[in-house]
N, C-alpha and C positions, 0 to 999 in steps of 0.2 A: 524456533525462530533464533537468529543469530544476527549479530552486527559487529562491526569493527569500528575503527577510528574514523573520523570524519575525514572528507576529501581535501579540505582546506589546507594548502601546504605551510600556511603561517602557523599552524599548530604544533609544528616541530617535526623532526625526523622519526617518526614512530615505525616500529616495525609492524608490518601489514600481513596479515594471513589471506589466504585465497582458499575460497570453498566453491565447489561444483555442485549443482544438483540437476538431475534430469527433470525436464517439465514435459510431462505426457502430452501428446496431441491432443488438441481440444481443451486444454487448460488455459486459465487466464492468470498471468503474472501481474500482481499488483505492486507497484512501488510508490511510496509516499513520504512527505516530510512529516516531521513530528507535530506540526501544527495540526494536522488531520485528528490526532487522537489525543493529545494534550489540551486539557482544559483545567483552568484554575478551580481547586476545590473538587476535582473529579478524579477518581481512581483510574489511573492509566490502564490497568489490567482491564477494568470494566470496559473502558472505550475500545480496547482491542477486541475483547470477547463480542461486542456489539458489532463490530466491524466485521468479524469472523460470521456472526450469524447473518449479517446482510448479504455478504458473498455467498453463504451457502444458499440462501433463498433466491438470489439475483444474479449470480455468477455466470449462468448460462446465457444471459440476454447479451445481444451485441454490445461490444465496449462502449460506444457513445451512450447507450441507455444506462449501462451500468454506471458509467461516470456520473450521469445525471442523478441516478438513484443515490450515490455515494454523496454528490453535492449537496442534494436535499437533506440528507441525514446529517451533514456537516454543519448545516445551518442553525442547529439546535442552539444550544448556548454558544453565543458567537465565538468563534475562533480568536484567540489573542496573539495568533502567529500567523505567518504565511503558511498557505496550503498548496501544496503541489502533489497532483497525482497522475500517475501514468499506468495505464492498462495494456497489456501486450498480450493478445491471444494468439496461442500456438496453433497454427492451422493443421487440420487434419489432413492427411494423404488425398491428394485428388481434388482439395478444396482451396486451392492456392488462389 
């Protein structure tokens, strides 16, 4: 897991790094804001582990169903921040 400075240009002229990863066909790339995993009084590492476990169990579902499962999970102790989630499924060859 890696991250870099935020995208907002008002934060200053920071040096940015670029990272590339191959995403195998059939994989799902999940992008989300911190509101999905940050909860007051809860350990962020635990929230990430719970999300990883959810993805291990349900990651092969169609993206709309996967996002619904993630949404249901996030309804737990109410998020105190905005939540944005994007799931991108890399198609398998011949299944476009």
